DOLOMI-997552 format. One line per 8 residues: their letters; for each residue x, y, z of C-alpha. Coordinates in Angstrom, 3 decimals. Example, Ala and Ser with C-alpha at 12.3 -4.5 7.8 and 13.67 -1.06 7.14 Angstrom:
% residues 2
AS = 12.300 -4.500 7.800; 13.670 -1.060 7.140
//
This chain:
% residues 850
MPLPIYTA = 34.627 53.119 87.527; 32.537 51.080 89.997; 34.023 47.765 91.010; 32.327 44.675 89.552; 30.470 42.196 91.723; 32.267 38.884 91.349; 30.497 35.586 91.000; 31.866 32.510 92.737
EQATWQLT = 33.378 31.377 89.439; 35.247 34.640 88.946; 36.495 34.663 92.539; 37.592 31.053 92.090; 39.908 32.049 89.253; 41.454 34.800 91.379; 41.927 32.492 94.382; 43.321 29.513 92.484
QGYWGGHR = 45.171 31.190 89.592; 45.007 34.962 89.426; 46.879 35.536 92.695; 49.539 33.035 91.632; 50.139 34.825 88.318; 47.977 32.410 86.341; 49.504 29.256 87.865; 47.337 26.617 89.536
AAWEITGT = 48.470 23.872 91.901; 46.876 21.412 94.333; 47.795 18.341 96.341; 47.688 15.009 94.556; 45.138 13.096 96.634; 44.034 10.391 94.201; 43.484 7.129 96.063; 44.092 8.042 99.702
HSVRYSVA = 42.284 11.382 99.578; 44.489 12.447 102.458; 47.241 14.972 103.215; 49.818 14.497 105.998; 50.799 17.341 108.315; 53.353 17.741 111.068; 53.522 20.159 113.999; 56.706 21.494 115.558
ASLSAEEK = 57.234 20.498 119.189; 57.289 24.150 120.234; 53.573 24.679 119.492; 51.305 24.880 122.552; 48.262 22.701 123.160; 46.056 25.709 122.341; 47.801 26.232 118.981; 47.431 22.547 118.147
ALIAAAFH = 43.715 22.745 118.978; 43.324 25.667 116.559; 45.045 23.653 113.824; 42.753 20.663 114.417; 39.600 22.823 114.370; 40.674 24.634 111.197; 41.545 21.362 109.442; 38.096 20.014 110.398
EWSEVTGI = 36.401 22.892 108.583; 38.567 22.550 105.469; 37.980 18.789 105.512; 34.211 19.294 105.426; 34.427 21.250 102.164; 37.235 19.307 100.431; 36.659 15.742 101.584; 40.385 15.545 102.429
TFVETAGT = 41.424 13.654 105.552; 44.259 15.541 107.245; 46.490 13.080 109.072; 49.055 14.193 111.661; 52.412 12.461 111.379; 55.413 12.372 113.717; 57.743 12.743 110.759; 57.855 15.530 108.190
GQIRFQNT = 54.410 16.251 106.837; 53.420 17.598 103.464; 52.110 20.621 105.397; 54.406 21.710 108.228; 53.516 24.055 111.100; 55.996 26.149 113.092; 55.615 29.092 115.485; 58.913 30.893 115.044
GSGAYTSV = 59.116 34.663 114.608; 56.246 37.044 115.245; 54.340 37.144 111.942; 52.007 34.839 110.002; 52.719 33.542 106.505; 52.801 30.396 104.377; 55.337 29.298 101.786; 54.428 26.718 99.170
IWSGEVLA = 56.455 24.707 96.675; 54.911 23.153 93.590; 56.030 20.995 90.712; 53.920 21.737 87.659; 50.342 21.743 88.927; 51.032 19.577 91.985; 51.843 20.985 95.419; 55.033 19.470 96.800
AATVTIGA = 55.348 21.102 100.235; 53.871 23.869 102.357; 55.146 25.491 105.535; 52.783 27.491 107.761; 54.517 29.875 110.127; 52.482 31.633 112.818; 54.602 33.050 115.591; 53.813 32.241 119.201
AWTTKYGS = 53.450 35.970 119.845; 50.692 36.091 117.233; 48.250 33.947 119.199; 49.249 35.701 122.407; 48.196 38.990 120.802; 45.190 37.854 118.760; 43.820 34.982 120.809; 44.242 31.237 121.009
SIGSYGYQ = 40.581 30.172 121.201; 37.921 29.380 118.618; 36.238 32.612 117.519; 39.424 34.676 117.823; 41.510 36.267 115.077; 44.261 33.862 116.097; 42.044 30.946 115.014; 41.055 32.761 111.801
TYLHEIGH = 44.735 33.175 110.941; 45.242 29.403 111.022; 42.154 28.953 108.835; 43.550 31.520 106.359; 47.077 30.112 106.216; 45.844 26.556 105.725; 43.904 27.938 102.760; 47.256 28.962 101.248
ALGLGHTG = 48.645 25.517 101.995; 45.793 23.995 99.989; 46.505 26.146 96.929; 44.457 29.304 97.515; 45.827 32.815 97.130; 44.309 36.084 98.257; 41.104 37.490 96.826; 43.088 40.419 95.438
DYDGSASF = 46.573 41.020 94.093; 47.817 42.097 97.523; 50.094 40.678 100.162; 51.132 41.952 103.596; 48.766 44.940 103.632; 46.016 46.418 101.478; 43.553 49.272 101.177; 40.094 48.550 99.819
AQDALYAN = 40.007 51.794 97.826; 43.343 51.063 96.182; 43.634 47.281 96.027; 40.201 45.640 95.819; 39.495 43.955 92.478; 35.765 43.557 93.057; 32.999 45.111 95.137; 32.183 42.054 97.289
DSWQTSVM = 35.728 41.331 98.479; 35.594 40.896 102.272; 35.578 38.293 105.019; 31.875 37.813 104.322; 32.734 35.947 101.109; 36.263 34.661 101.770; 38.588 34.010 104.681; 41.384 34.681 102.174
SYFTQAQN = 40.394 38.354 101.922; 42.367 41.120 103.583; 39.256 43.228 104.215; 36.947 42.932 107.179; 33.237 43.228 106.549; 33.313 46.771 107.952; 36.187 47.822 105.660; 34.137 47.050 102.565
PNTNASYA = 31.759 49.986 101.904; 29.554 47.779 99.724; 28.909 45.115 102.353; 26.044 45.383 104.829; 27.669 43.245 107.483; 29.148 43.594 110.944; 32.826 43.147 111.755; 33.111 39.480 112.685
YVLTPMSF = 35.879 36.892 112.792; 35.532 33.899 110.478; 34.899 30.351 111.725; 34.699 28.445 108.424; 35.676 28.679 104.778; 33.231 31.108 103.188; 31.293 30.845 99.928; 34.112 31.872 97.558
DIAAVRSL = 36.609 29.669 99.417; 34.280 26.687 99.114; 33.850 27.189 95.370; 37.614 27.572 94.951; 38.708 24.441 96.827; 35.981 22.420 95.111; 37.477 23.480 91.778; 40.795 22.019 93.004
YGTHASHA = 39.611 18.891 94.827; 36.069 18.203 93.634; 32.738 18.311 95.456; 32.286 15.904 98.351; 29.706 15.205 101.050; 29.691 17.768 103.875; 28.080 17.180 107.280; 26.245 14.141 105.947
GDTTYGLG = 23.335 12.854 108.038; 21.119 14.743 110.486; 23.198 17.659 111.780; 22.418 20.250 114.434; 24.149 23.627 114.312; 24.102 25.700 117.499; 22.610 24.433 120.750; 23.458 20.734 121.074
STAGGALD = 25.771 20.951 118.054; 26.716 17.769 116.259; 28.655 19.590 113.504; 32.094 19.233 115.081; 35.104 21.476 114.679; 34.806 25.225 115.056; 31.036 25.150 114.456; 30.516 23.532 117.872
YLGATTIN = 31.396 26.964 119.225; 27.984 28.249 118.058; 26.209 26.293 120.776; 28.296 27.571 123.669; 26.505 29.271 126.539; 29.082 32.070 126.455; 29.976 33.090 122.935; 31.942 35.824 121.267
RSVSFTLV = 29.133 37.150 119.119; 31.546 38.690 116.583; 31.796 35.543 114.455; 30.742 34.759 110.912; 30.380 31.370 109.221; 29.008 29.470 106.241; 26.925 26.320 106.647; 27.588 23.564 104.099
DSSGTDTV = 25.460 20.452 104.401; 24.873 17.825 101.743; 22.235 15.540 103.263; 20.039 14.630 106.206; 17.353 16.479 108.160; 19.248 19.391 109.645; 18.519 21.978 112.316; 19.794 25.430 113.171
DFANRTDA = 19.128 25.827 116.892; 19.705 29.193 118.563; 16.964 28.716 121.167; 19.356 29.849 123.920; 19.790 33.301 122.359; 17.965 36.438 123.529; 19.068 38.811 120.754; 16.929 39.404 117.678
ARIDLTPG = 17.770 37.262 114.656; 16.924 37.554 110.978; 17.398 34.071 109.537; 16.627 32.979 105.994; 16.964 29.251 105.253; 16.945 29.813 101.493; 20.078 28.279 99.905; 22.608 31.044 99.340
AISDVFGR = 20.910 33.434 101.777; 22.735 35.716 104.225; 21.318 36.063 107.746; 21.832 38.092 110.931; 22.538 36.184 114.170; 24.089 36.840 117.576; 23.211 40.536 117.355; 25.335 41.025 114.244
IGNMIISA = 24.480 41.709 110.585; 25.243 39.434 107.645; 27.281 36.897 109.596; 25.544 33.578 108.794; 25.570 32.311 105.212; 23.926 29.146 103.948; 25.793 27.651 101.017; 23.943 27.748 97.694
DTLIENLR = 23.738 23.932 97.587; 22.635 23.439 101.204; 19.098 22.735 102.426; 18.439 23.225 106.162; 15.046 21.876 107.227; 14.460 23.050 110.801; 15.008 26.244 112.782; 14.641 27.246 116.435
TGAGNDTL = 15.309 30.656 117.940; 15.025 32.204 121.384; 13.600 35.243 123.126; 14.430 37.947 120.572; 12.073 39.615 118.110; 13.029 37.402 115.184; 12.312 37.421 111.447; 12.491 33.870 110.136
TGNDAANA = 12.079 32.605 106.573; 11.907 29.007 105.424; 12.851 27.419 102.113; 11.227 24.949 99.720; 11.554 22.020 102.127; 8.995 20.998 104.741; 10.345 23.263 107.463; 9.686 23.074 111.196
IDAGAGND = 10.257 26.603 112.524; 9.864 27.500 116.205; 10.430 31.201 116.876; 10.472 30.947 120.676; 9.608 33.976 122.773; 9.497 37.507 121.348; 7.371 39.303 118.769; 8.381 37.310 115.710
HVSGGAGD = 7.651 37.277 111.978; 7.765 33.755 110.516; 7.346 32.804 106.855; 7.464 29.170 105.805; 7.937 29.549 102.055; 7.130 26.571 99.835; 6.656 23.116 101.311; 4.407 21.664 104.010
DRLTGGAG = 5.708 23.651 106.958; 5.039 23.586 110.691; 5.255 27.074 112.195; 5.283 27.902 115.899; 5.305 31.527 116.981; 5.835 30.853 120.691; 5.332 33.428 123.412; 4.858 36.986 122.158
NDTLTGGT = 2.788 38.622 119.439; 3.766 36.799 116.261; 2.922 37.043 112.561; 2.893 33.724 110.702; 2.816 33.236 106.921; 2.762 29.683 105.669; 3.462 30.270 102.001; 2.606 27.613 99.445
GADTFLFS = 2.039 24.065 100.633; -0.136 22.465 103.302; 1.103 24.230 106.420; 0.400 23.674 110.111; 0.318 26.569 112.574; 0.745 25.671 116.230; -0.998 27.889 118.797; -1.057 27.363 122.548
AGFGTDEI = -2.055 29.155 125.735; 0.374 31.900 126.662; 1.458 32.488 123.079; 0.233 36.089 123.050; -1.648 37.614 120.112; -0.684 35.835 116.903; -1.789 36.373 113.308; -1.919 33.927 110.405
TDFSSDDR = -1.789 35.966 107.221; -2.506 33.355 104.512; -4.593 30.522 105.955; -5.974 28.322 103.172; -8.077 25.202 102.815; -4.999 22.954 102.799; -3.609 24.378 106.057; -4.199 23.266 109.605
IDLSQISA = -4.170 25.002 113.000; -2.825 22.840 115.822; -4.608 23.629 119.114; -3.761 20.291 120.722; -1.723 21.926 123.483; -4.778 23.782 124.803; -6.388 21.128 127.008; -9.751 22.897 127.281
LTSWSAVT = -10.406 22.697 123.534; -11.633 19.138 123.178; -14.419 19.678 120.625; -15.243 21.781 117.596; -18.052 23.510 119.486; -15.544 24.566 122.153; -13.429 26.150 119.428; -16.292 27.956 117.679
ALMAQSSL = -17.507 29.348 120.991; -14.276 31.361 121.199; -14.430 32.647 117.611; -15.609 36.061 116.424; -15.848 37.600 112.960; -14.324 41.012 112.213; -13.438 43.013 109.119; -9.924 41.550 109.310
GVTLATAE = -10.923 37.910 109.573; -11.731 35.459 112.363; -10.272 35.819 115.857; -9.958 32.882 118.256; -9.644 34.396 121.742; -8.572 32.379 124.801; -7.952 33.542 128.344; -4.196 33.768 127.687
GALLITGA = -3.935 34.786 124.078; -5.620 35.348 120.741; -5.168 34.095 117.192; -6.277 36.192 114.200; -6.881 34.213 111.001; -6.671 37.033 108.470; -9.195 36.930 105.628; -11.093 33.945 107.061
TLVGLEAS = -14.847 33.810 107.565; -16.819 31.941 110.171; -18.815 30.034 107.575; -15.658 29.185 105.635; -13.719 27.480 108.442; -14.072 23.701 108.795; -13.546 21.460 111.813; -11.103 19.330 109.805
QFVLVSGP = -8.754 22.321 109.595; -8.099 22.224 113.360; -6.114 19.698 115.398; -7.439 19.405 118.961; -6.236 17.609 122.054; -8.498 14.681 121.099; -7.503 14.788 117.414; -9.091 16.600 114.448
GAAKDAPA = -12.327 18.462 115.148; -15.617 16.686 114.576; -17.440 17.199 111.289; -18.851 20.683 111.231; -22.525 21.059 111.986; -22.566 24.844 111.744; -24.328 26.369 114.767; -26.661 29.308 114.359
ALTTPAVG = -24.036 31.676 115.715; -21.916 31.064 112.623; -24.561 31.595 109.938; -24.717 34.719 107.802; -28.101 36.441 107.347; -29.539 36.394 103.844; -28.947 39.486 101.736; -32.123 41.489 101.407
PGSNDNRK = -33.082 44.854 99.937; -31.712 46.606 103.016; -32.548 50.148 104.080; -32.583 53.203 101.889; -28.932 53.780 102.796; -27.760 50.303 101.770; -29.637 49.655 98.554; -29.757 46.745 96.139
ITGSSGAD = -30.420 48.051 92.642; -31.020 45.930 89.550; -31.090 47.454 86.082; -32.865 46.315 82.958; -31.566 44.998 79.653; -31.689 48.501 78.200; -29.411 51.539 78.528; -29.905 52.417 82.195
SITGGSGD = -28.695 55.416 84.207; -28.187 54.419 87.830; -26.961 56.534 90.731; -26.096 54.981 94.061; -26.879 56.663 97.338; -24.852 57.433 100.406; -24.884 53.879 101.705; -23.164 50.640 100.757
DTISAGAG = -25.001 49.769 97.556; -25.136 46.592 95.480; -25.884 47.430 91.847; -26.441 45.038 88.933; -26.841 47.128 85.786; -27.740 44.263 83.445; -27.254 44.221 79.694; -27.214 47.396 77.664
DDSVIGGT = -24.982 50.457 77.506; -25.392 51.596 81.098; -24.177 54.627 83.026; -23.594 54.144 86.752; -22.528 56.626 89.432; -21.496 54.844 92.571; -22.341 57.358 95.258; -20.459 57.805 98.511
GTDKIRLG = -20.682 54.370 100.091; -18.702 51.190 99.701; -20.449 49.820 96.634; -20.406 46.552 94.692; -21.322 47.109 91.062; -21.777 44.675 88.179; -22.237 46.466 84.883; -23.097 43.455 82.715
DGNDHFID = -22.682 43.181 78.954; -22.624 46.352 76.890; -20.474 49.431 76.551; -20.889 50.726 80.075; -19.650 53.816 81.902; -18.935 53.902 85.619; -17.821 57.004 87.459; -17.160 57.086 91.158
SPANEVDV = -17.788 59.855 93.631; -14.773 61.685 95.110; -15.475 60.093 98.498; -12.701 58.016 100.028; -14.572 54.694 99.950; -13.661 51.326 98.447; -15.873 50.278 95.545; -15.688 47.027 93.600
VWGGAGDD = -16.762 47.228 89.956; -17.053 44.446 87.344; -17.384 45.614 83.750; -18.502 42.478 81.932; -18.315 42.046 78.156; -18.184 45.246 76.098; -15.992 48.315 75.836; -16.358 49.845 79.292
VLESLGGR = -15.130 53.108 80.814; -14.481 52.842 84.557; -13.323 55.941 86.437; -12.414 56.177 90.090; -12.418 59.669 91.555; -11.657 58.744 95.157; -10.890 55.783 97.401; -9.001 52.576 96.775
DRLNGGDG = -11.466 51.179 94.265; -11.198 47.844 92.475; -12.077 48.228 88.811; -12.399 45.090 86.668; -12.877 45.769 82.974; -13.783 42.222 81.919; -13.861 41.313 78.234; -13.675 44.114 75.674
NDSLVASD = -11.514 47.130 74.947; -11.888 48.942 78.244; -10.645 52.227 79.689; -9.849 52.211 83.421; -8.772 55.290 85.401; -7.476 55.118 88.977; -8.059 57.686 91.678; -5.234 59.513 93.444
DGSNLNGG = -5.887 57.375 96.518; -4.570 54.259 94.772; -6.730 51.705 92.955; -6.739 48.104 91.769; -7.212 47.996 88.006; -7.807 44.762 86.100; -8.260 45.277 82.390; -9.300 41.718 81.611
RGDDTMTG = -9.188 40.426 78.052; -9.145 42.939 75.229; -7.122 45.966 74.154; -7.398 48.076 77.277; -6.236 51.536 78.302; -5.388 51.896 81.991; -4.281 55.087 83.696; -2.941 55.233 87.237
GAGTDLVF = -3.281 58.094 89.659; -1.038 59.704 92.229; -1.474 56.870 94.704; -0.086 53.350 94.750; -1.989 51.346 92.143; -2.175 47.614 91.439; -2.784 46.995 87.747; -3.493 43.643 86.077
DAGGHDLV = -4.095 42.601 82.487; -5.393 39.309 81.137; -4.411 39.754 77.484; -4.570 42.026 74.461; -2.689 45.076 73.195; -2.899 47.279 76.259; -1.786 50.861 76.847; -0.887 51.449 80.483
ALGAGNDR = 0.296 54.653 82.191; 0.855 53.971 85.878; 1.200 57.579 87.033; 2.809 58.722 90.271; 3.097 56.396 93.252; 4.852 53.089 93.775; 2.699 51.078 91.381; 2.557 47.399 90.436
YRGTGDAI = 1.587 46.102 87.010; 1.234 42.462 86.022; 0.295 41.265 82.569; -1.019 37.720 82.092; -2.455 35.818 79.177; -0.698 37.595 76.318; 0.393 35.462 73.394; 3.323 35.907 71.048
GTGDTVTG = 2.340 38.553 68.529; 0.416 40.638 71.009; 2.031 43.121 73.347; 1.498 45.909 75.835; 2.861 49.417 76.164; 3.528 50.256 79.816; 4.882 53.520 81.244; 5.820 53.522 84.901
GAGNDTIQ = 5.528 57.121 86.028; 7.243 58.890 88.884; 7.293 56.216 91.598; 9.294 53.074 92.301; 7.222 50.755 90.151; 7.104 46.994 89.698; 6.182 45.992 86.143; 5.776 42.393 84.965
TSAGDDLV = 4.631 41.695 81.416; 3.854 38.337 79.824; 4.442 36.666 76.474; 3.783 39.475 73.978; 6.106 41.921 72.258; 5.992 44.573 74.936; 7.251 48.145 75.184; 8.074 49.104 78.785
YGDEGSDK = 9.365 52.434 80.024; 10.020 52.727 83.741; 10.163 56.537 83.701; 11.166 58.133 87.015; 11.930 56.183 90.146; 13.857 52.993 90.882; 11.735 50.461 89.047; 11.688 46.673 88.866
ISTGAGDD = 10.749 45.442 85.401; 10.431 41.895 84.103; 9.178 40.891 80.687; 8.003 37.521 79.454; 8.666 35.747 76.192; 8.494 37.856 73.066; 10.622 40.546 71.468; 10.440 43.250 74.111
TASGGAGD = 11.799 46.783 74.316; 12.531 48.207 77.749; 13.991 51.360 79.229; 14.311 52.017 82.917; 14.343 55.793 82.751; 15.650 57.785 85.681; 16.461 55.942 88.901; 18.297 52.733 89.771
DDITLGDG = 16.260 50.144 87.897; 16.255 46.343 87.978; 15.192 44.838 84.642; 14.830 41.175 83.673; 14.084 40.423 80.030; 12.456 37.113 79.135; 13.136 34.847 76.201; 13.023 36.547 72.834
NDWFTDTL = 15.115 39.092 70.970; 14.881 42.016 73.365; 16.116 45.604 73.330; 17.163 47.696 76.294; 18.100 51.337 75.830; 18.932 53.578 78.746; 18.570 57.341 78.959; 21.308 59.911 79.464
DAGNDRVR = 20.012 60.891 82.913; 19.456 57.324 84.063; 20.657 55.845 87.333; 22.651 52.701 87.996; 20.571 49.972 86.376; 20.842 46.178 86.392; 19.577 44.456 83.251; 19.395 40.685 82.661
GGAGDEVL = 18.681 39.248 79.246; 17.042 35.934 78.452; 17.689 33.243 75.867; 17.330 35.404 72.757; 19.608 37.796 70.879; 19.562 40.898 73.081; 20.667 44.437 72.311; 21.486 46.164 75.607
TSLGGHDT = 22.716 49.745 75.448; 23.652 51.942 78.386; 23.693 55.677 77.753; 24.141 56.840 81.340; 24.865 55.515 84.818; 27.022 52.710 86.183; 24.857 49.969 84.714; 25.166 46.201 84.892
LDGGAGND = 24.153 44.521 81.626; 23.786 40.731 81.500; 23.023 39.426 78.025; 22.318 35.841 79.054; 22.324 33.152 76.379; 22.116 34.158 72.714; 24.114 36.309 70.326; 23.923 39.592 72.189
RLTASHAG = 25.156 43.152 71.658; 26.174 44.974 74.837; 27.274 48.609 74.866; 28.558 50.443 77.949; 27.981 54.070 78.824; 30.786 56.550 79.386; 30.206 56.270 83.144; 31.629 52.750 83.396
CNLYAGAG = 29.554 49.553 83.346; 29.614 45.879 84.283; 28.942 43.755 81.185; 28.113 40.023 81.368; 27.849 38.498 77.915; 26.820 34.916 78.704; 26.842 32.095 76.180; 26.602 32.894 72.471
DDTITGGD = 28.532 34.897 69.886; 28.401 38.341 71.455; 29.503 41.828 70.460; 30.684 43.909 73.411; 31.595 47.584 73.301; 33.036 49.366 76.337; 32.830 53.036 77.225; 35.391 55.606 78.283
SGDYTTDG = 35.447 55.214 82.069; 36.651 51.681 82.673; 34.312 48.701 82.379; 34.182 45.216 83.814; 33.248 42.544 81.285; 32.796 38.804 81.643; 31.907 36.391 78.873; 30.375 32.962 79.238
GGNDLVSL = 31.485 31.410 75.947; 31.096 31.725 72.203; 32.964 33.533 69.456; 32.888 37.083 70.732; 33.977 40.443 69.373; 35.061 42.719 72.226; 36.155 46.378 72.179; 36.831 47.505 75.720
GAGDDRYI = 37.230 51.210 74.916; 39.041 53.816 76.972; 39.519 53.438 80.701; 41.086 50.748 82.863; 38.929 47.804 81.839; 38.695 44.217 83.017; 37.625 41.350 80.770; 37.214 37.768 81.987
VSGDTAAN = 36.060 34.729 80.029; 34.410 31.772 81.748; 32.947 28.764 79.973; 34.838 28.951 76.669; 35.848 25.715 74.981; 38.545 25.002 72.432; 35.961 25.580 69.682; 35.438 29.200 70.716
ADTVHGGS = 37.603 32.039 69.457; 37.308 35.595 70.734; 38.627 38.823 69.287; 39.447 41.367 72.000; 40.650 44.975 71.732; 41.696 46.533 75.023; 41.549 50.206 74.093; 43.602 52.971 75.620
GNDRVLAG = 43.499 52.143 79.336; 45.455 49.847 81.629; 43.397 46.755 80.949; 43.224 43.300 82.543; 42.217 40.589 80.062; 41.675 36.961 81.103; 40.707 35.134 77.918; 39.249 31.682 77.404
NGNDQIWG = 40.329 28.309 76.069; 39.886 28.953 72.355; 42.207 30.300 69.695; 41.836 33.960 70.621; 43.182 37.163 69.121; 43.903 39.773 71.790; 45.078 43.337 71.303; 46.037 45.205 74.444
DAGDDFIA = 46.289 48.471 72.474; 47.567 51.452 74.496; 48.200 51.300 78.235; 49.952 48.994 80.667; 47.913 45.845 80.151; 47.749 42.432 81.804; 46.751 39.711 79.325; 46.303 36.028 80.204
ARAGADTI = 45.128 33.922 77.278; 44.863 30.505 78.944; 44.482 27.425 76.670; 44.376 27.550 72.869; 46.687 28.747 70.095; 46.347 32.457 70.804; 47.667 35.569 69.130; 48.571 38.267 71.652
IGGTGNDT = 49.482 41.828 70.705; 50.249 43.838 73.820; 50.426 47.170 72.007; 52.036 50.276 73.432; 52.703 50.443 77.147; 54.409 48.121 79.571; 52.407 44.926 79.316; 52.398 41.594 81.159
LWGGGGAD = 51.482 38.673 78.901; 50.501 35.063 79.575; 49.932 32.679 76.691; 48.608 29.798 78.746; 48.474 26.329 77.267; 48.752 25.908 73.513; 51.102 27.217 70.830; 50.801 30.989 71.216
TFVFLAGD = 52.098 33.860 69.112; 53.261 37.093 70.768; 53.352 40.004 68.308; 55.521 43.100 68.860; 56.062 46.374 67.023; 58.596 49.139 67.501; 57.563 51.467 70.325; 55.554 48.845 72.217
GADLIRDF = 57.344 49.558 75.526; 58.757 47.184 78.131; 56.756 43.942 78.038; 56.998 40.775 80.120; 56.038 37.300 78.862; 55.426 35.218 81.988; 55.128 31.747 80.422; 57.016 31.567 77.134
HAGSDVID = 57.509 27.928 76.075; 60.453 27.546 73.689; 59.677 25.162 70.851; 55.941 25.780 71.141; 55.283 29.513 71.432; 56.477 32.050 68.879; 57.559 35.691 69.125; 56.555 37.643 66.012
LSGIAGLA = 59.079 40.420 65.249; 58.133 40.780 61.560; 56.913 44.316 62.156; 60.275 45.567 63.394; 62.527 47.024 60.707; 65.987 45.548 60.315; 65.142 42.067 61.582; 65.024 39.578 58.750
SWADLGGH = 66.490 36.454 60.335; 67.766 34.794 63.515; 71.202 36.204 62.826; 69.852 39.764 62.973; 68.963 39.400 66.641; 72.677 39.560 67.395; 73.269 41.715 70.473; 69.563 42.247 71.036
LSQQGTNA = 69.254 38.977 72.987; 70.874 38.651 76.417; 70.593 36.801 79.695; 69.712 38.920 82.719; 69.551 36.783 85.822; 67.041 33.980 85.228; 65.343 35.840 82.377; 66.059 36.104 78.654
VLSFEDLT = 65.735 39.723 77.458; 65.270 41.142 73.949; 66.307 44.800 73.872; 65.583 47.319 71.120; 65.612 51.104 71.007; 61.997 51.530 72.151; 61.010 47.961 72.935; 62.091 45.494 75.621
ITLFHVMA = 60.766 41.936 75.821; 61.523 39.955 78.983; 60.969 36.181 78.923; 60.397 35.157 82.542; 62.515 32.191 83.705; 63.719 31.429 80.180; 67.389 30.793 79.392; 68.531 32.622 76.256
GTLDSQDF = 70.589 29.633 75.250; 67.492 27.506 74.825; 66.076 29.793 72.115; 66.592 29.326 68.396; 65.178 30.533 65.087; 62.084 28.326 65.453; 60.924 30.513 68.334; 60.675 33.671 66.186
LF = 58.928 35.044 63.115; 60.819 37.663 61.107
//
């Protein structure tokens, strides 16, 4: 069974409760919002500095002020022995004391500076002192293959993990020591202490750091590059500044994104609730991506790729040959002498090009004198560099789009050099042909022809050139030549047939029920409005639809299909073909089959039916009551449902099914699946190989099936009540807060019911049972094995022995009940029930059902 990928919420439960056997405890900080700590006199100045730096990072994510005291602190540090461990004492759900022991020999061996494993150890142990456990049920040592509970358990997500980034086969990240609490740690301590402001105000991370604590290390001239960290910032205009670096960086400012810095992979994470505005990098060949804010990104030297994303961004490529993409928003691109050969890929009317640092360009005429038109766009060439404005035309650029040393360019009085000659009839090779209103037959020549067929049912053959053809109204037929040219064809109103035999043609059906056929070289097909039939070729096709009941077969190649304009009640039928296709439908009731390849499918509103086919597919279903059915030979698919009542069925592969909101039905394959039910009253059926299931609330019916399954509920309230059957494996069930009924069935199961008046039937096998809060009933039958109840509350919980012959009353328990150490034990011929930390003398007849 593949390991599940935990969300922050699921990891939070493991860190704050699961590791502690279901118990949860934190410091009581109401009022002072502080915790006192004391340090033994034997600790060195270096060890004390590590403690201070680690506390600074935990303070930023908890809001707790850690105050050193000369007396005995709530958290005590000592450096005796040679190991590293923390002991905690709690009273109920309140931490009473914590002692962190890290031997002096430990920091001698592993380092006593920021960025060392010695520092990381202090960060980890303080996490224990704040109430966090490990990210798995391990202690002392662990093997990922044997002990990991989820696929993304590593230092990349938690400093409380035992696994380095390199030890996790699912993580694309370099081995790197941890400087800060990571994303799962942050979510966990916020669940204990609330969410507070972090790095408020304008903060710089890196060169000239104002972050404080261990993060100041990022701006050092000499740095151990094997470090990883998470940036958490709640306000201000903030900057990541690595302008002193020479190694290539891949930095994404999107909240929640993972980036590559300091020559390592996956070692900088931006928290999901953090917005960083500005970014500077150095001399490496960097790939930089902005977010939705108005970013200022300066890539420095190197051949860089910079994308601004949404927002009004200011992008500077710097020295080197750079590629700049502004994204949406009114963006400004700065270009200066010595910048190399840069390209702007998406210049629009709202954007500006800042040339104010080139002193010679003082007027619009000085700018236009350096411009030249090419097939790619407009190039501005200076003595020390060039700027390509992709897709631009000389007549389309305006003076107001350029910022010069003297300010914006003067109003454009287009010189003769920038005018375009009028289109005339051309030579015999480049012909302009106009048809009549009748049924014309037109054949283009060997040149680049412009053909207007006019009204009527016309037949047009494009010829071998790069042609532009308008068919007009009527039921027209266009057929291309096999030549590898690029034709553009508009069908107009009517039921048109457009066939490309060669070249990357652009076929636009227009209104009507059209038939469009792509060449094997890859074509752009746009069906327009109407019930269209579109067939892809062996190349990579781009297919669009503006509405109607369309039938689309994409063919071989890595194709893209996008449907727009459909209304509820309409719908398309789309088949992907052999390539890795991207299919996006709109609001109709669509039928989508990905066929071969690893496809990406998304449907809009409407009651859709989707199947990925062979390959590892990614499928997102929109709102509506959707169906997903896999095939027996399918790959490992990921399917996300929308707000409707979904039916998601896996027949093959290690699939991930996410029902989303609504009353969904999820069924796992026999290969083992990850099932996410979401809100709503869901029906979940597991397979035979061990599944991972999580449920977001509602009254659910769950049958986990055979295999060692895991079931976790998040989001349930007291009003929800689930019915769960574990099946025959060794299952792990973490139920919600409602009045649940849980059957472990066969196997050695772990069941934690949490709040609510639950009924728990462990079944056969040696089970571990937690009732949680509420008046719970534990049901046992003869032959159920050796079970352990971890939290039996006498006077509230009840043990149901009515199914065991010979027990009719309290008196019949007789010699079956004994005290063994601190535990009360009920012993029968083939059943043993151990009540953890319960004194037998405190039990009476009210605690049992006979």
